[in-house]
BATOR-401272 format. One line per field, with one value per residue (C-alpha): x, y, z; chain; residue in one letter. Coordinates in Angstrom, 1 decimal. Layout:
x <- (X; ...) $
y <- (Y; ...) $
z <- (Z; ...) $
mol <- (A; ...) $
type <- (A; ...) $
% end
This chain:
x <- (84.0; 86.2; 85.1; 81.7; 83.0; 83.3; 85.4; 83.6; 85.9; 83.8; 85.6; 88.9; 88.0; 86.1; 85.3; 82.4; 80.3; 78.4; 80.6; 83.9; 85.5; 88.9; 88.0; 89.4; 92.4; 95.7; 96.9; 99.4; 96.7; 94.4; 97.0; 97.7; 94.0; 93.7; 96.8; 95.4; 92.1; 93.8; 96.1; 93.0; 91.5; 89.1; 89.0; 85.9; 86.2; 83.4; 83.8; 82.2; 83.4; 81.7; 83.6; 86.9; 88.7; 88.9; 92.4; 93.6; 92.4; 94.0; 97.4; 97.0; 96.2; 99.2; 101.6; 100.6; 100.1; 96.6; 94.7; 93.7; 92.6; 90.8; 87.0; 86.1; 82.6; 82.0; 79.1; 77.7; 76.9; 73.4; 72.5; 72.0; 70.5; 68.6; 68.9; 72.7; 72.7; 74.9; 77.6; 77.5; 77.6; 80.6; 82.5; 82.0; 83.0; 86.1; 87.2; 86.6; 88.7; 91.5; 91.3; 91.1; 93.6; 92.0; 91.6; 87.9; 85.1; 83.2; 80.0; 79.1; 76.1; 73.8; 74.2; 70.7; 67.9; 65.8; 68.7; 68.7; 65.5; 67.8; 68.7; 65.1; 64.5; 67.7; 68.8; 70.4; 72.6; 73.9; 74.5; 76.6; 78.4; 79.3; 81.2; 82.8; 83.9; 85.6; 82.5; 81.3; 77.8; 75.7; 73.8; 71.4; 71.9; 68.5; 67.0; 63.4; 62.1; 59.9; 63.1; 63.8; 60.4; 60.7; 63.9; 62.5; 62.1; 65.2; 66.9; 70.5; 72.4; 71.8; 73.3; 71.6; 73.0; 70.6; 70.6; 70.2; 70.8; 69.4; 67.0; 66.2; 64.7; 62.5; 64.4; 63.8; 61.5; 63.8; 63.4; 66.2; 67.7; 69.2; 72.6; 74.5; 72.9; 75.1; 74.0; 75.3; 74.8; 75.1; 76.7; 74.7; 77.8; 79.0; 75.8; 75.2; 78.8; 79.8; 78.3; 81.0; 80.5; 78.8; 79.5; 78.1; 75.8; 73.9; 70.2; 69.0; 66.6; 69.5; 71.5; 68.7; 68.1; 71.9; 71.9; 68.8; 70.0; 73.4; 71.9; 69.7; 72.7; 74.8; 72.1; 72.1; 75.9; 76.1; 79.0; 77.5; 79.8; 79.4; 75.6; 75.4; 77.8; 76.3; 72.8; 73.9; 75.9; 73.2; 70.5; 69.2; 68.8; 72.5; 75.4; 78.0; 78.2; 79.8; 81.8; 83.2; 86.1; 88.5; 91.7; 93.6; 92.7; 89.0; 89.3; 91.2; 88.6; 85.8; 87.4; 88.1; 84.4; 82.8; 79.8; 76.4; 74.0; 70.6; 68.9; 71.1; 70.2; 66.5; 66.6; 67.6; 64.5; 64.2; 60.9; 60.6; 63.1; 61.6; 62.7; 61.7; 62.8; 62.8; 65.1; 67.5; 67.8; 71.4; 70.2; 68.6; 71.6; 73.9; 77.1) $
y <- (92.2; 89.9; 91.6; 90.0; 86.5; 83.5; 80.6; 77.3; 74.5; 71.3; 70.3; 70.5; 67.9; 65.4; 64.4; 66.8; 68.2; 66.7; 68.6; 67.8; 65.0; 65.5; 64.5; 66.0; 68.3; 67.2; 68.9; 71.0; 72.0; 72.9; 75.1; 76.8; 77.5; 79.0; 81.1; 82.4; 83.2; 85.1; 87.0; 88.0; 89.6; 86.9; 86.9; 84.8; 81.0; 78.5; 75.0; 72.4; 69.4; 67.1; 68.6; 67.4; 70.7; 72.3; 71.0; 72.0; 75.5; 75.5; 74.6; 77.3; 79.9; 79.0; 78.7; 82.2; 83.9; 85.1; 83.9; 87.5; 88.5; 85.6; 85.4; 81.8; 80.3; 76.8; 74.7; 72.7; 69.2; 67.7; 67.5; 63.8; 64.1; 67.2; 66.3; 67.0; 69.6; 72.0; 69.4; 68.4; 72.0; 72.9; 69.7; 70.4; 74.0; 73.1; 70.7; 73.2; 75.8; 73.3; 72.4; 75.9; 77.5; 80.9; 83.7; 84.0; 82.2; 84.9; 82.9; 79.6; 78.0; 75.3; 72.8; 71.5; 74.1; 72.3; 72.4; 76.2; 76.3; 76.2; 79.8; 80.8; 78.6; 79.5; 83.0; 83.7; 80.6; 81.7; 85.2; 83.6; 81.4; 84.4; 85.7; 82.4; 81.4; 83.4; 83.4; 86.7; 85.5; 82.4; 81.5; 79.1; 77.1; 76.6; 75.1; 76.5; 80.0; 78.4; 77.3; 80.8; 82.2; 81.4; 83.5; 86.9; 87.9; 86.3; 88.4; 88.0; 88.4; 85.5; 85.1; 83.1; 80.9; 79.8; 78.3; 80.9; 80.8; 81.5; 78.6; 78.6; 81.9; 80.9; 83.3; 86.3; 87.8; 87.1; 89.7; 89.2; 91.9; 89.8; 89.4; 88.8; 86.9; 84.4; 83.0; 79.5; 77.0; 79.8; 77.4; 74.4; 72.1; 73.5; 72.6; 76.3; 77.2; 75.0; 73.1; 70.5; 66.8; 65.7; 62.6; 59.4; 58.8; 62.1; 61.6; 61.8; 64.6; 66.7; 65.9; 67.0; 70.2; 71.0; 70.6; 72.8; 75.5; 75.9; 75.8; 78.8; 80.7; 79.8; 81.1; 84.4; 84.5; 84.6; 83.1; 80.8; 81.6; 85.3; 84.9; 82.8; 85.0; 88.2; 87.0; 86.4; 89.5; 91.7; 90.3; 92.7; 89.9; 88.8; 90.3; 87.6; 85.0; 81.5; 80.2; 76.8; 76.1; 73.1; 74.8; 78.1; 78.1; 77.9; 80.7; 83.0; 82.4; 83.2; 86.4; 87.5; 87.1; 90.4; 91.0; 91.6; 94.3; 93.4; 94.9; 92.8; 89.6; 90.4; 90.3; 86.6; 84.4; 80.8; 80.3; 76.6; 75.5; 72.9; 73.5; 70.8; 72.0; 68.5; 67.2; 70.1; 69.7; 68.5; 66.6; 63.9; 63.6; 60.6; 61.4) $
z <- (46.0; 48.0; 51.3; 50.8; 49.9; 52.2; 51.1; 51.9; 52.8; 52.7; 49.5; 51.3; 53.8; 51.7; 48.1; 47.5; 44.7; 41.7; 39.3; 41.1; 39.0; 40.5; 44.1; 47.3; 46.7; 48.2; 51.4; 49.4; 46.8; 49.7; 51.4; 48.0; 47.6; 51.2; 50.5; 47.2; 48.8; 51.6; 49.2; 47.2; 50.2; 51.4; 55.2; 55.9; 55.9; 56.5; 57.9; 60.2; 62.2; 59.8; 56.8; 58.1; 57.2; 60.7; 61.4; 57.9; 58.5; 61.9; 60.4; 57.8; 60.5; 62.6; 59.6; 58.4; 61.7; 60.8; 63.9; 64.9; 61.4; 60.1; 60.4; 61.0; 60.7; 62.0; 63.3; 66.1; 64.9; 65.5; 69.2; 69.9; 73.3; 74.4; 78.1; 77.8; 75.1; 76.9; 77.5; 73.9; 72.8; 75.0; 74.0; 70.3; 70.6; 72.6; 69.9; 67.1; 68.9; 69.4; 65.7; 64.3; 66.6; 66.0; 68.5; 67.9; 66.1; 64.3; 64.0; 65.4; 63.6; 64.6; 61.7; 62.2; 62.2; 64.7; 67.3; 67.0; 68.9; 71.9; 71.2; 71.6; 74.6; 76.6; 75.6; 79.0; 78.7; 75.3; 76.6; 79.3; 76.7; 74.7; 77.7; 78.5; 75.0; 72.2; 70.0; 68.5; 67.5; 67.0; 63.9; 62.3; 59.1; 57.4; 54.3; 54.3; 55.2; 57.9; 59.7; 60.8; 61.6; 65.3; 65.7; 64.6; 68.2; 69.6; 72.3; 71.0; 67.8; 65.4; 61.9; 59.3; 56.5; 53.8; 50.2; 47.6; 43.8; 40.4; 40.6; 44.3; 45.3; 48.2; 50.5; 48.2; 50.8; 53.8; 56.5; 58.9; 61.1; 64.0; 62.4; 59.1; 56.2; 54.5; 51.2; 50.4; 47.5; 45.0; 42.5; 43.7; 44.0; 40.7; 38.8; 38.0; 37.5; 34.5; 31.6; 32.0; 32.9; 36.1; 38.2; 36.9; 39.8; 39.4; 39.0; 35.4; 36.2; 37.5; 34.3; 32.1; 34.1; 33.9; 30.1; 29.7; 32.1; 30.4; 27.0; 27.8; 29.2; 26.1; 23.8; 25.7; 25.6; 29.4; 31.4; 34.1; 37.0; 36.4; 36.3; 39.5; 41.5; 40.4; 41.3; 44.9; 45.3; 43.8; 46.1; 48.8; 51.2; 51.4; 53.3; 52.6; 49.9; 50.3; 47.4; 46.8; 44.5; 44.2; 43.0; 42.7; 39.0; 39.8; 42.4; 40.0; 37.2; 39.6; 40.9; 37.3; 36.3; 35.2; 37.4; 35.9; 37.1; 38.4; 35.4; 33.1; 35.0; 34.9; 31.1; 31.2; 30.6; 32.0; 30.2; 29.3; 31.9; 34.2; 37.8; 40.3; 43.8; 45.2; 42.5; 42.9; 46.7; 47.3; 50.4; 48.1; 45.8; 46.2; 48.1) $
mol <- (A; A; A; A; A; A; A; A; A; A; A; A; A; A; A; A; A; A; A; A; A; A; A; A; A; A; A; A; A; A; A; A; A; A; A; A; A; A; A; A; A; A; A; A; A; A; A; A; A; A; A; A; A; A; A; A; A; A; A; A; A; A; A; A; A; A; A; A; A; A; A; A; A; A; A; A; A; A; A; A; A; A; A; A; A; A; A; A; A; A; A; A; A; A; A; A; A; A; A; A; A; A; A; A; A; A; A; A; A; A; A; A; A; A; A; A; A; A; A; A; A; A; A; A; A; A; A; A; A; A; A; A; A; A; A; A; A; A; A; A; A; A; A; A; A; A; A; A; A; A; A; A; A; A; A; A; A; A; A; A; A; A; A; A; A; A; A; A; A; A; A; A; A; A; A; A; A; A; A; A; A; A; A; A; A; A; A; A; A; A; A; A; A; A; A; A; A; A; A; A; A; A; A; A; A; A; A; A; A; A; A; A; A; A; A; A; A; A; A; A; A; A; A; A; A; A; A; A; A; A; A; A; A; A; A; A; A; A; A; A; A; A; A; A; A; A; A; A; A; A; A; A; A; A; A; A; A; A; A; A; A; A; A; A; A; A; A; A; A; A; A; A; A; A; A; A; A; A; A; A; A; A; A; A; A; A; A) $
type <- (M; T; H; R; L; V; L; G; T; V; Q; L; G; M; D; Y; G; V; S; N; L; G; G; Q; P; S; R; Q; A; A; F; E; L; L; T; A; A; W; E; A; G; I; R; Y; F; D; T; A; P; V; Y; G; S; E; S; L; L; G; N; F; I; I; A; N; G; V; N; S; E; I; K; M; L; T; K; I; P; E; I; K; N; M; N; S; W; E; E; Q; F; N; N; S; L; S; R; S; L; D; N; L; K; C; T; T; I; D; T; L; F; F; H; H; A; S; D; A; N; L; L; K; A; H; P; E; T; F; H; R; M; M; K; Q; W; P; V; S; S; F; G; I; S; V; Y; E; P; G; D; C; L; A; F; Q; T; A; N; L; P; V; A; I; Q; F; P; Y; N; T; V; N; R; V; F; D; A; L; D; W; S; L; G; P; R; F; A; R; S; V; F; L; Q; G; L; L; A; S; A; G; A; L; R; E; N; V; P; Q; A; V; V; E; F; H; R; S; Y; H; S; L; L; A; Q; A; N; I; E; P; K; S; F; A; L; S; F; A; L; N; A; V; N; T; D; K; V; L; I; G; V; N; S; V; K; E; L; E; E; L; L; A; C; P; L; M; T; S; S; E; Q; E; E; V; S; F; Q; G; L; V; I; N; P; K; E; L; D; P; R; V; W; P; S) $
% end
């Protein structure tokens, strides 16, 4: 299973997650988590400049001598001025390489889907960049299926990272052959992973959904983390699955979860559960 997992690291660089009541882990705790993930067989790690975890990952890579083995995914921040997009792109990539200290970036995503139109508009430039920079492939990070329609005929390898979980299945029909497909938000900031308390500033509609969702799973005697992880791993439209945990204990619990089969999951009924996609969009939640 671990060969398909990607450890997300946003929570290692900032206080992140509606179910994270402990805040950002200490540097020591973060290193212990990265070490535990590596020892468990996880080789893919996801970050971004805005997460604040690139330098931490770079220090981990150097300390453990894994720069030639690790598979790093990072991102290009929002392009502020399209007239100088190539300069901004190169500067950001250079900083990420300095921070990460890895031999190669496996996939470099555009953090904003609209910026990824550059891949379609300037394929020859990106082919040249792949020869100039140690980047194996480019990718797009999207929220809606419509964000990726324009890339179906792109003339270069393009990975895709998209939200996908038990209550957000808008990418069920994803047809993508340009590159690897990375599912993210499989636990929805922990909302789908635990029936435990949420942060005080979480919208009431989200709190009520959380209560109802976990009540249904409890009635069916289903472990939430197992259900959420199995759903993403069983999906035919995913190659890799991003997971986010805050501690070694959480990682160990997740990796110990018994996986459900697709047929077992199909027996779970969410009849009566009110799912409002707008309310369950993390972009509208308070930070």
